[in-house]
N, C-alpha and C positions, 0 to 999 in steps of 0.2 A: 220674735226672732227675725231679723232682717238678713238678707243674703250675705253670706261670707262671715257671719259671726260664729267663730269656732266654739267659744265657750258656751254660748247659748244653744248651739246645735248639740254639743256634747250633753248638756243638761237635759235637753229635750229627748235625746236618745235614751238617756237613763230613765227618765220618767215613763217613756213609752214601753221600754223593755221591762220595767218593773211593774207596769200597769197601775201606777199610782192614781188616786182619785184626780180627775181632771184631765187625764191623758187623752181620753176620747175627744173631749172638747178641743184640746190642743191640735189633734190630728184633723178635726173638722176645719180648723182655721188654716192649717198648713196645706191641706190637700189641693186647693185651687192653684197654689204656687208650685206644685210638684209635677204638674201634668206635662211639662216640657221634656222631662228626662227620659232617657233610653235605658231600660232595665235589661241587663244581660245576665242570664242565669248560667253559672258555671258548675257543672256536676260531673260525676264520674266515680269510678271505683277508687278505693283507698290506695295511695301510693302512686297514682298516675301523674302527680305533679301539678295538681290544680292550683295550689297557692303560688307556686313559682311562675306558672304560666299566667295567672291573673296579674301578678306583679309586673310581668313583662308587658301585658296588654295595657296596664295602667300607664306605664312609661310611654307606650305608643300613643295612647289617647292624649297624654299631656304634651307630647310633641306636636299634636294637632291643635294645641291651645284649648283643649276641653277640660273643664273642671270635673273631677272624678270623685265618686263616693264608692266605698267598698263595705258591704255587709258580709262579714265572714262568720259562718256558723260553725261552732265547735261542739262536739258531743259532751253532754253532761255525764258525770259519774252517777251510776244508778245507786251508789251507796251514800256519797256525800252531797250529791247535787251540784258539785262544783265543776268547773271546766278549766282546762289549761289555757285556752285562747291562744294557741300557738301560731295561728295565722298572722297575728299582728307582728310576731317576731320575724316570720319569714318575709314580711313586707316592710321591714324597717328602713329600707332604702328610701321610702317615700315619706318618712316621718317629718322631715324638715320642709316638705313642700306645702305651702299654704293652699295650693290648688287641689290637694288630695285629703280626703277625710276617710279614715278607716275606723270602722266600728265592729268589734267582735261581739257576738251574742251566743249564748248557750242554748242548746236544744231544750233543756229542762223537761225532758221526757217526751217531747213532741216527735212524731214519726214523719217520714217522708223526706228526711234530709235537711229540714228547715226547723226554725223555732216558730212558735206561734206569733211572735212579734216581728219577724224578719221583714215582712212586707211593710209594716208600719214604720220601722226604722228606715227603710228605703225611702218612704215618703218624706221623712225628716231630712234626709241627706239631699233629696231632690229640692226641697224647699230651701235648704242651705245654699243651693246654687249649683249642684252637680248636674252637668249635662249628661253624664253617663254614670249609672250605678251598677256595679258588679255585685251580684248576689251569689256568693260561693257557698255551696252546700257542704255538709259533712260527706265523707265517703259513703256512697250509696251502692245498693245492689241492683236487682232487676226491676223492682216495682216501687222503690222509694223515690219517687220522682215528682214530688209536689211542686218543685220549682218550675216545671214546664207549664203549669197552669197559671203562673203569675208573671212570667218574664215575657218581654217582647221577643227576645232571641235566646235560645237555649244552646249553649256550647257543651258538648259531651267530650270529656277528655279521657282517652284510653292510652295505655302504654303496652309495649310488647313485653312478654315474659311475666305478666301478672294474671294470666287467665282471661284477659280481655278478648282474646279471639273466641273463647267460648261465650263470654258475656255478650258479644256482638250478636250471637244467635238468638238471644232472648228478646222477646217482643218489647218489653218495657224500655230497656236501655237503647234499643234501636229507634223506637217510634218517637221518643221524646226529643231527638236531636234535630236542630236546625243546621248546625255545623258540627262536624267531627274534627277533633285534633288528635292525631296520633303523636303523643308527646314522647320524649326520649327516643326519637326516631333514629338516633345513632346506634342504638342497641340492636343486637341480633333479633330477628323476628318481626321487625318493623314492616318489612314487605308483606309478610304473611298477614299481619293485622290489617293492613290496608286492603289486601285482596279479600279477606273475610268480610270486611265492611262493605266493599263494593258489591260482592256477591249478594249479601243480605239486602242491600238497597234495591238491587234488581229484582230479587224474589219478592220483596215487600211490595214494590210498585206493581208487579204483575198480579199478585194476590189481591191487593186492594183495588186495582183497576177492574178486576173481574167482579169483586164483591160490591164495590161502591163506585159505579161509573159517575165521573164528574165530582166525586167526593172531595172533601177537604184534605189538607195535608196530614198524612198518616192516620186519618180517622179521628184525630184528637181535637177537642174543642178547647182552645186556649189562645193565648197570644195577646199582643198589644199591651205593653206594660204601663208606664206612667204617663205617656202622652205622645206628642207628635215628634217628628224627626228633629233631633237636636242640631245645632249649628255645626258646621264643618264636617258633618258626616257625608260620605261620598255617595250622594244620591244618584249621580250620573252613572254609577256602576251597576244599576239595576239591569238584570237580564230579562228583557221583555220578549225573548224568543221561546219561552216555556209556558204556553198558555195552560198546560195541564197541571201546573203547580210547581212548587219549589222542590228541587232535588238537593238534599244536604251534601255540600262539598266535603271532601276529606283533605285536611291539611296536615302535612308532616311538620313537627316542631321539635326543637331542642331548646326548651325554655331557659336553661341555665346559660346558654350562649346567645340567646336572642334569635336563634335561627328559625325562620318560618313565621315569626311574629307579624311581620308586615303583611304577608299573604293571609294570615289568619284574621287580622283586623279588617283587611279588605273584604274577606268572605263574610264576616259578621255585618259589615256595613252594607254589603250588597243584599243580604237577607233583609235587613231593616228597610232598605229603600224599596225592595220589590214587593214585600208582603204587607206593608202598612195599609190598613183599610178600616172603615167604620165597622164592618162585620167582625173583624178580629178584635176590635176594641170592645164590642158588645160581649163577645165570647169571653175575653179575658176578664172584664169587669164582672161578668156574671159569676165566673169562677171565684173571683175575689170575694164577692158577697156570700157565696156558699161557704167559703173557708171561714169568714167571719161568723156566720151563723153556727157552724160547727163548733167554733171556739166558745161562743156564748152558751151553746147547749152543754159543752163540757163543763163550763163554770157552774151551770145549773146542777149538773149531776154531782159535782164535787161539793156543792153547797146544800141544796134543798133535799137531795136524796141520799146523802152520805150515811146518815143514821139508818134510814130504811134499808139501804143496801147491806149494811153490816148485820141488821136484824135478819134479813133474808138469808144471808150466808150462814148465820148461826142455825137457822132452821134446816138448811141443807145439810149441815154437819150432823145435826141430830137425826136426820133421816125422816123428818116429819113432813117434808115437802119435796118438790122437784123444781128444777130450774125454769121450766116452762110456766108453771103456776106462779112462781115468784116474779118472773120477768113481766108477766101480765099484770100482777098486782102493782109492781113498780111503775109500769106504764100508766096505770090508772091514777096512782099517786101523783105522777108528774103532770098528767092531764088536769087533775083537780087543782094542783098547785098553780098551773098556768091560768086556768079559768078563774080562779079566785083572785089572781093578780098579786099574790103575796110573794 
């Protein structure tokens, strides 16, 4: 696949998402060509307008002559396993743009707001030639924030009137943000949502300053997505007056009218310019390796141990064993399977 080949990229995305034989070898070949891209995670509670805001940010990035990829994650039905993939409908304004590649993927039972293949699809889009890849999660709650461990920059979208003023008090949704967008800011309650976020940022900084002097941003170990700063990103906007670390800005937006999008894109660019470092790269890539190992372990559980798990469950139903004994036996089975190399 060479840069800009849409059909080849679409086929590669399908192979990676379906995890067909040979997909891992394909990703190995594409990865060196993906390191230039800036991965922006877009997350937040359902109904906050993430897709509409992402579409507006795509338009802003295209105005800067950046090639853009979008990985839109939609929830799978727990019954049929299918997904509506509605994000592609909400971003249809970009379908005719050859500089934009939108790929929807289903969660397929994965937790954390992402699918197991979302990061790999982002690699494909970066190798296709995207300077910026937006990774939009499903609507998430307080601790379903896997995207923050993969992205260079994490944008948390909240909206007034959806309970987000309460959600802002929760550690998970607060700590994952590099930039906050209070979307639908023309609605009543927007001022209160901004005030709540500002208050919690102050309290969080005071608490973590006392607990972890000189510690990293929000105490989380993540960051640095697919590579170095892409072209045309506003590197001159870096705020070098904050040696203690990055303070997430709060930007009001009305995505349906494009209001605040310029300011939001500037804030995202400023974060990218100020926080890129080899240390963050190591942290982000370490988290990526952990996620891949968890995925491989899940595959092993679904394969080698499936029959053993069912047999253990049957013994529990019969009352002849207990979960602790069975889990220990399953662990020994897994260990023996690993040591035998089968």
